N, C-alpha and C positions, 0 to 999 in steps of 0.2 A: 579391473580396467574400465574406465568410463568412456568407451568408444561411442556410445550413443549420443554423446553431447558434442556437437560441433561448435567450437568457440567462434570460428570464422570460416566461411567457405573459401577455398582457393579460387582465385580468378582463373578463368579458362584461358588456355594458351591461345585459342583462336580469337579471343577478344582483344589481345594485345599484339598478335602477329598474324599476318596473312602472307603465306609463302606462295610464290608462283612455281615452285619446284619442290620435289620431295626432299625433306631434311632428315638425315639419319643421325642417330646419336652413337650407335655402336654397330659392329658387324662381327660375324664369326663364321668359321667353316665347320660344317657338320656333314659327315658322309659325302664329302666332295662337293657340297652345295653351300653357296654363300647365303647366309641369313642376315637380314638387316633388322635393326630395331629403330623405329622412327623416334623422332624427338618427343612426340606426344606419348608414345608407349613408355619411353624412359621416364618422362616427367610423371606419368601416372604411377609408375612403380616407386619413384621417389616419394610421391605424396603418400602412398600406402605405408612405407617404412617410417617416414617422418611422423605420421599420425600415430602409429603404434608406439613409437618412442615417446612422443609428446604426452600421450594419454597414460601410458604405463608409468612414466616417471612423474606424472602430474605437473608438467612444466609450466602450466598456467600460473601456478603459485610463484615460481621463480620470476616469470615475466611481471607479475603483479608487484613482487618485492622490488624488482629493478625499477619499475615505473614509480613506485612510492619514493625510491631513493633519489630520483631526479627532481630537481627543484623547478617544477612547473606548477602553476596555480590550479589548472584543471587536470586533476589526477586521472579521472575517467578517460579523458581524451588522450592522455599520454599512454595509458594502458592499451586503449584501442589502437593507437599508432604502433606501439611496440609489437603487439600481436600481428598486426598487418605487415609490418616490416619483416618480421621473422618468417611468417608463413609464406609470404610471396617470394622469399629468397629461393624456395624450392622451384617455383615456376620459372624464375629468371636465370637460375644458375648456369644452365646449359643452352640458353636461347642463342648465345653467340655462336653455336655450332652451325648456324645458318651461313657463317663465313664461307664464301664460295671455295676458297683455298682448302678449308677443312673438309668440305664435302668431296672435292675432287681428289685431293692427295691422301687424306686419312680414310675416307669412306669409299674411295674408288667409285664415286657417284658421277657418272658421265652424262647425266640428263642434259639434254640440249637447252633446256630453259634456265640452267644455272648461269647467272650473269658473270661478267668479268670480276676480277678482284676488287674489293672495296679499297678506295684510295686511303693510304695510310695504314693498311693492314696487309702487308706483303706475305706474312707467314700464315701458319695454320692455327694460330692461337684463337681461343674462343672466350676464355674467362674474362679478359678485359672488356671485350665487346659486350658480354652479358652484363657486366657491372655498369657500363655506360647506359645501356637500355633501362636498367633498374633505376639509375639516377633520374633519367628523363621521366619515367613513369611517376616516381614519388615526388619529384620537384613539382610536377604538374598538379598532383593532388594537394601538396602543401600550399600551393598558391591559392587554392580554393578553400582551404581550411580556415574556419572562423573561430575556433576554440582557443587559438593561441595569440598572445600579444606579439608585437613586432620583434621584440628581443627574444622571445621564446621561439619564434619561427627560425631565427638565426641558429639557435641551439639545435633545433630539430633538423635543420639542413646539415649540420655537422654530423648528427646521429645517422642520417640517411647516408651520408658520405662514408661513414665508418662501416655501415652494413655493406655498402657496395664494395668496399675494400675486401671484406671477408669473401664475397663472391669472386673477386678477382684472384684470390689466393687459394681457392678450394682444391686445386691440384698441386699446390706448392706449400712450402713452409711459410709461417708467418714471419714477416720481417719488420717493417715499420710503415706507419701511415704516410710518413714523409716520402718513402720510396714510391708509393702509389701516386702521390701528388706530383712527384718529379716525372714519373712515367706519363701521367696525363698531360703534363705541360711540355712534353718533348715535341719537336717539330712533326714527327711522324704521327703521333696520336692527335695533335692539334689538327692535322690535315684530315684524319679520320673523322673527328668530331664535327668539323666544318662540313665535310662531305655528307655525313648523316643528317645534318640540319638542312641541307639543300635537297635531300631526297624527297621524292613524292610517293615512294613506295617503301615498304619494310625491307631492311631495317632502317628506321629513320627516328630522329628525335625532334622535339619542338624547337623552333628557331630561338625562342626566348631562353630555352634551357642550355643552349650552347654557351651563352654568357654566364649562366648560373654555375655550370660545371667548372668553368675556369675561375670564377669569382669565389666559389666556396672555399677553394684552397687559399687564395690570396687573403681572404678574410678569415681563414680557418683558425689561425693562431689567435687572432683578436677575439674570435667567437669562443674559442676554447677557454679563454680567460673568464668567460661567464660560468664555467663549470668549476665547482669547488673540488678540493682534493678528494673528498669522500665520494663524490660522483665519479671522478676519474678512476678511482680504484674499483668501484662497482662496475664501471664500463669495461675495464680491463678483463675482469672475470666473465662478464656477460658475453663479451665477444669471443672468448674462448669457448663458451657454451654454444653460441650460434655456429661457430666454425665446426665444433665437434658434431653438432646435430646435422649440419649440412653435409659434411663429409661422410658421416655414418649412413645417412639416407641414400646418398649418391653411391657409396661403396656397395651397400647391400643390394640396391636396385641393379647395379651393373653386374654384380655376382649372380643375381637371379637370372639375368638374360644370358650371360656368358657361360654359366655352369648349369643352367636349368635347375637351380636350387633356391627354393623359397624358404626364408628363415623367419620364424615367428617369435622365438624367444630372444628378443633384442635387449631386454633390460632385466635379466633374471634377478628377482628379488629373493630375499631370504625369509622363509617361514620360521620366524624365531621361536614360535611356540614349542616346536619339537626339540630344539636345542635347550630351551629353558626347562622343559620337562625332564630331559635327560640329565641336565646339570643338577636339578633339584633332587634327583634320585642318586646322585653321586655321594660317596662317603664324606667328601669334604664339605659339600653343601649341607648334608644332614647334620654334620657335626656343628656347623656354624648356627644353623637354625635351632638346634637343641640348646646350644649355649645362649642364644638370644632369649629363649623362653625361661631359662633357669638361672643364668648368672650375669647377663649383660648389665653393665653399669651405665644407665642412660643419663643420669643426672649426678652432679657433684662428683665428677670422676676423680678417683684416686687409684692409680694402678700399681703402686709400689708393692702391694701385697700379692700381685700375680707373679708366679714363678714359672708358669708353664708357657712355653713359646706359642703353642697353638691357641691358647686362650687369649694371649695378647694379640695374635693375628686376627682372631674373631672380633675382638673389641675394635680393632682398627677398621676392619671391613664394615662392621655395623655402623660405626661413626661416619664413614665415607658415604654409605648408602643413605643414611638419615639426612645428611647434608645435601646429597644429590636430589632427593625427593622434594626438598624445599625450592629447588631451582631448575626444574625440568624445562622451563622455557628458555634458559640460557644456552649459549652455544659453546663456550670454552670453559673447560674444567681443568684445574691443576690437582694432581695427586702426588704429593710429596710424602714419601714413606721410607723408613730405614731399609737398608739392605737386609734381606732375609725375612721381611715382614709380610710377604705374600702379595706384593704389588700386582703381579701378573694375574693372579686369581681374582683379586679385587677388581682390577680393570675389566676382566672378562665378564664378571657378573654385572658390573655397572654398565657395560656396553650393551648387554642384553636388555637391561632395564631401560636404557635410552632408546633402544629400537622401538619399544612399545608397539603401537598399532601402525605407526607411520614410517618407521625406519625401513630402508630397502636393501641396504648392503652394509657389511662390516669390513673395515680395513684395519688390519693390525700392522703397524709400520715400525720397523726396527732399524737400528743404525748399521747392522752388519748382517751378511748372509748367514753367518754361524748362528746368530740369534733367531733368524727366520726358520732355519732347519730345526733348531732346538725346540722352538715353540710349536712347530708343526707336529713334532713327535708328542709333545705334551697334549695337544688338542686331540690327536688320534687316540691317545690312551684314555683321555677323558670321555670322548664320544666314540664308543666302540661300534655303534651302528654304522654299517658301511654306507648306508644312504646319507647319513650326516657327514661322514668322513669325505665322501665324494664331492660335497659342496664346498669343502675347504681347499683352496688352491694356492699354491706358491707361485708368485709372479716375480721372477728375477732372471738374470742372465745365465744362471747355472742349472736351473731346473727345466727338464723337458716340458714342452707344451702339453697341457692336459687335454685328453680326449674324453668327452662325456660318455657315460655308461650306455646311454640310449643309442649311440652310434656304433654299430657292431661291425659293419663290413669294411675291413681295412683295404680292400681292393677298390672300394668306391671312391670317386673323386670327392664326394661329399664328406667322406670320413675326414679327409685332410682339410677341406675347405671350411667345414664347421669349426674344427678345432682352431684353425688359424684366425678366423673371424672372432671367436670367443676371446682369444688372447689379445688380439689387436684392440678390441673394444671393451676389454675388462668385463666380459659377460659372465661373471661368476658371483655367487651370493656372498661368499666370505673369502677375502683375499689377504694373504700374508706377503709382505714385500718389504723393501728397504727404503730408507730416507731418500736415497738417490732416485729410485724409481718413482716414488710419490712426488718428489719435487719436480721431476720431469713433467708429470701430469699437470701440476699446478703452474709451473713457470717455463717449461721448455718451449722452444719456438719451432721445433721440427714437427712436421705433420704427424708422425707416428706418436710423438709425445702427447698430442692433444686428442687423438682418436677417442679415447674413453672418458674424456672430461665430463660428459653428461651423466656418467654413472655415479658421480659424486653427489648427485641430488638426493637429499634426505638420507645420506649415509651417516654411519657412526665411525669415527676414526679414533684409533688409539695410537698415540705417538709415544714411543718409548725412548728414554735417555736423551732428552733434548740438549743436554750439555755437549753432546757429540757434534752439534751444528757449529759452523764457523761463527764465532761470537761477533765478528764485525758486521754481520747481517742480522743480528738478533732483533733489532728494531723493525726491520723490514719483515722478518718472519712473523712476529707476533701480530703486527698490524695487518698484513695480508691474510693471515689465517683467520683473523676476526672477520674481515669483510667478506672473504670467500664463504665462510660458514654462514654468515648472515644472509647472503644472497642465495646460496644453494640449499639452505635448510639443513646444514650439517651440524652434527654434534661432535666435538673434539675433546678427548681426554688426553692431556699431556702428563706423562708420569716420569719420575726419576727419584733417586735418593738424594741427588744434589740439584734440586730444581730451582733455577733462577727465576725470580718474579719478573719476567720480561715486561710485564705491563708497566713497570716503572719507567721504561724507556719510551713510552708512547704519550700522546697528549690526552688520551682518554683513560680514566681510571675506573675501577670497580666494574669492569666488564667481564672479568674472569672470576669464576667461582672456585675458591680454595676448599677442596673437599676435606682436608684435615684442618679444622678450625683451631685445634690446639696441637700442632705438630710436635711441640716440645714434650708433651706427655709420653710420646713414643720414642723420639730421638734420645731423650735423656733417661729413658727407662734402663735400669741396669742390664737387662737381657740384651738390649741392642748396644747401649753405650759402652758396656764393659765386655762385649763379646771378644774384642781384641785389645790387648794391652800394647800400647805404642811406646817404643823406645827411640830416643834421638841421640843415643850415646855415640853412634858412628858419625854424627854430624858435628860433634864438638870440635873436631880438628878441621872442619870445613872439608876439603877434598881428602879422600883416602886412596890407597892403592889396592890393586886386586889382591895382593898378598895379605894385607890387613883384613880384607873382607873374608878371604878364605880361612884365615886363622880364627876369625870370630865364629864362623860356622862350625869349624872343627871343635872348638872349645865348648860350644853351646848345644850342639846337636845331640838329641837323645835317640835311643833305639826306637824302632817302629814309629818313625816320625816323618811326615811329609813336609818338605821345605820348598817354597817357591822363591826364586831369585829373579827379579825383573830388572832388565836394563832398558835404556831408551835408544841404544844403538845396537845394531846386529853384530858388528865386529866385536864389541865389548862382550856380548852374550857368548859368541863363539870362543873368544879368548878365555873367558872364565870357565866355560864348559870344558875346554881342553885341560885347564889347570885342575879341575875337579877329577877328571878321568885319570890324569897322571899322578894325582896325589895318593900316596900309599895309606894315608890316614882316613880316606873316604871309602867305606866298605859297602855302602848301599848303592842301589841303582842310580844312575845319573842320566837324565834325558835333557834334550834341548829342543825348543820349538820357537821358530821365528817366522817372519813374513816370507822368508825364502822357501819354506816348506810347502809342499803341495797339500791339497785337502786329504789325500790318502795318508800322508805321513802324519799330519796333525791328528787324524782320527786314530791311527795306530798307537800314538803316544798317549792321547787323552782318554780313550775308552777304558783301558785298565785302571786308570786313576778314578774315573767317574764311578765305575762298578765296584770300587773298593778292593779290587784284586791286588793292586799295588799299594802297599802300606808303608814301605820304607824306601824313600827316594828323595833326590834333590832334582827339581825341575827348573832349568834355566830357561828364561823366556824374554821376549820383548813385549811391547804393548799389545800384541795380538791376544795375549792372555786375558786382557780386560774386555775384549770384544765379545761379551756374552758367553764366555766359556764357563760352563757350569761344573766347576770342580771345587772341592772342599779340602783345603790344606791346613796344616797345623801351625806352621811358622812362615813368615814372609820377610823377604829383604827386597827393598826397592830403591832404585836411583830416583832422587827427587825430580819432580817435573811440575805439572799443573796440579792444583789442589783437588780438582775434580777427579783426576786420574788416581790420586792417592786414595780417595774414598772408594773408587771402583776396584782398586787393588785390594783394599781391606775387605771388600765383599767376597774375595776368594779365600779368605782366612776364617776358619772356624764358622763356616757358613751355617752349619746345623745348630750352633750354640750348645753342643754336647760336650765340648772340651774347653780348655783354656788356650785361646789363641794369642799369638804374640807377633808383632811386626816391628822391623827395624828399617829406618830410612838412612840412606847413605848418599854421598856425592862423589861420583867418579867422572861422569860425563856431564857437560854443560847442556842445558835444555833450550837456551835462547835461539840457536839456529834452527833447531827442529820445529819449534813453535813460533817462528819469526813473525808470522802474521796474526798471532793471538795476543790479545791485550792482557791475558793472564800470565804471560811469560815473565813479567817484571819480577825481580828477586823479592820485592816487598810482598808479593802474593804467594810465595813458596814457603815450604817448611824450614827454610834457612832462617826464617824470622819467627821469634817466639810467639807473637800474637796469632800467626797462622797455625802454629802447632796447637794453640788453645782452641782455635775455631774448629780444627779437625777433631780434637778430643771431645769437645762439647757438642759437635755437630751443628754449630751456629753458622750455617753456610750463608744465611742472609746477610750477616755482617761482612763476609767476604765479598759477596756479590754487590753489595752497596758500594764498596770501594771500586770494584771493576766497572760498575755502571757509571760512576763519575768520570772515569777515564774514557769510556765509550761515548758518553754525551759530549765531552770536550773535543774528542778527536773525530767523531763521525756526525752525531746529531747536530752539532753546532758548526760543523765544517761546511764551507760554501764551495769548495773545489770539487773536482770530479769524484772524489772519494766520499764526499758527504752525502747525507740523506736527501738533501734538496735535489741533488743530481738524479737520484733514483726517482723521486716524485716527478721530476721533469720528464723522465722517460716514460713514466706511467701516463702522464698528461699527453704525451705525443704518441702513445700506443707503440712505443719502440720495443716490440716483442723480443727481438734478437739481443738488444742490450740488457733488457731485464733478465733474460735467460742467462746471460753471462754473469750478471751480478749475483743471481740466486743459485748459481751452480755450487753444489756442496763439495765437490772434489775437482781440483784443478786438472786440466788436461795434462796427462803425463807424456809430453812430447819428448822427454829425455829418457824414456824407458821403452823396453820392448819385451814381448813374450816369446819364450822358447818352449818347445816340446821335447822332453827327454824320454825317449822310448825305452821301456823295460817291461818285464812281466810282473803283474801284481795280482795278489789274491785279496779280494775285498772281504769285509767282515761276514757277509752272507754266503761266502764260498765262491762267488763269481770270480772267474779268472779273466783278466784283461791283458791283452798283448798290445803294448803301446804302438808298435808299428802297424798292426792291423787296424787299430782305432784311427790312427792318422790316415791310412789309405782309404778307409771307409769315408772319413770326413772329406778327403780330397776328391774321391769319386763322386760324392753327392754334389759337392760344390761345382765340379766341372761338368756335370751332366746337364747339358743345355736343352735336352728333350724332356726332362722331368717337369711335370706340372708345378707351377709356382708354390701353391699351398702345400703340396706333398713335400717339396724340397725344404720348405721352411720348418715343417714338423720334424722331418728326418734330421735336418741340421741341428735342431734344438736337442735331439737325443744324442747325436754325435758329439756336440759341444759339451754336453753333460758328462760324457765318458772321457773326453779329452782333458777335462779339468784335473783329473788325477795325475796327469803327466806335465802340467803346465807350470812354468816358473817365470818370474819377472826379473829382468836384469837391466842394467844401464844400456842405452842404445850404443851399439858398437858395430861398425861396418866390417871389422876385422874378424868377427866371430866365424869360426869354421862350422859349417852345417851341411846336411845332406839334401834338404828339400825346403822349399819356401812356398807359402800361400799368402799373397798379399804382404802383410808385415809379420806374419807368424812363421818363425823358423823351426825346423825339426832336425834333431840329431838322432839317428837310428840306434846307435849303440850308447844309450844313455846310462846303462849299468856301469860303465867304466868310471863314472864320476861319483859313484856311491861306495861307501865303506861301512860295513855292518848295518846296512839299510839306511844310512844317513848320508845326505848329499855332502860331498867334500867340495867346498867352495873353491879351494885353491886349485884343485885339479881342473875345474871348469874354467877358472880365470886364466889358466895357462893356455886354454884354447880360444881366449878372447872374450869370455863372458865375465863381465864385472858386475857384481851384485849391488843393489841399491843400499845405501848406508843405514837407513832407518826403517 
């Protein structure tokens, strides 16, 4: 950490503010005594934490990249200004606490020298006042600046204004720059600004700046036209960084005073050398390196002679590594590789390689929590050293908040406070999380979403299964990822078996490195291409009946065979499951897994299949089986839907390539309503058409995506209404954070659904016994304990929620549901066992009590 180098000294609080009365920032009670923290003390603490983060994360590089991205002639002057604007936010952010109302009402400061209320500032707010004083200071400096032309000064005024907006929101969510402008232009705030310009003592602003403050907004939109789209995108991410830095510094400084806890590890980085050394000593790595030295085909590749799956995986890995080494300066990498080819292992090693000397954190991002948990187990098995395992942390809504090993005393307030701060600010070296959580960090507008944004600096991100994203925001996703990576110094590996070349949707080409330069060598190799023989015989009559499907299974099932039957509707899965159970000709085990099942039920069904304990069965499922469920079945039946889903489904069949796999596709339920917002739902893009069957068989997914891209461009990229891409860029231009968050939300708000808790007694795989009613009451007691310290409550709630997930189900919202207890929107039924038969939830019994399940 380069703490010895001061890029720029902070201005002194006393140089910009002279108070005639004591100004306090915070107060606390300790041993019956009120202790005050002065504004100067708080500001000094903020300076300490800001500098630690700034130097630990080497953020001067980010500021420099941002300065270079702005179209000003004098780049050195821009960099100097950006540093100045950023650093002095720390000095100004709480200066508005001089507000007499804040001092008297919030701080109980009854000093006789405190003046009357400031005109136009009737409440205790301080952030807006801080932002106005910040504007005044920098507008004054800009007036004297000679390094910029007249047009450039207008642009810089806008940039100052935008920084001031961040100050005004440092205790709130980010909304839009327009809301700040409207607030400034309100009669009350006009009165305040006019009053400040007439003052002869602090707080005051320069008379000429009263006009500037109002004019900058009126000229704001005309001035913003001087910014190019590329500049606006960079600004969007840069202001997320400034907000994150300001809030982190303020939060840690406040915690230090309130909790007597100084925190030094604010940007924990990863010492990748230990992981690399451990990985190099693993059997899989040694095998690959041995293959590299003895058999690797580096030139004139011809792989048809390879018949061993692991040798083919080694070839693929070494090809990807060789291509990566040619392009280490690039930011975005695509890894398209067949199912079963070892993509996860390849991405893991490539991510270590990208970390090099400068990488600070690793993020592995998956579409579903099941994949997060599955890969956490894989990493724990790979890295057996506890020290390494403890640095790998799952961040999602289901996993308890991690407490670091060095914090031992559970009775200490710091035990909980440290753990909560680490979670809020993503202070872990290696993070496993979901697309939803990661997109909240990138695009969410809530304060909690942006807390840890600064941690993305110089990080390596692995994004798995990109086809899971909503395709009508693909253009936005790939464009925004590129610019965020460029600004923050990130390296992003995007991987999938069906990876769309999203770069086609953007104006800029050749920005992404394709790590598999000859992907057909692998996709068309017999080991992968012929792993599963596909039959369309059940599609010949278009729609079929359940009876015909059942008869086909009966006629074709062999002994000791595992069959997977996937439907796209839960009701259809349940109907067929009952038919199988009732059929006298089905003698093997029959199981059913849908989105209705709790995590406990899914694990109980899937674990015996994964372990190989269950060898003769029929598993009926919905799309949840595609969500990273690591099972290996012999035969598959699937209702047609999206082509991407068909390939994901095939990945569950003959996964090990040790047998002959077979898959049948059928049509019972229509897919259009289920995927109504997806451009891939058109019949022309499904297996009902022969050309799509050929694409799936030959794995030529680029032909499929080229057709989808044409539709996307026509309906979105070239659309000028509110759904088109131009509307999105307009919101970026206006820094409309809340609208951008809505657009980039990966999962729509389920306002039509509700969660219920069905209490019963469960025994987990490790022998732990959980009583649902006890778990519910523990959760309720923690939630209702108003005396429990905040950090302790959040940690304990995360543990309670983790246990509660075993009993939680999602149903359609229904006010007629009969329940025993309620907390917020969460209902609880004490005798949940009455709705289960043979360990399986009986939907009909619950629906008789008013609980109606979601259809898909």
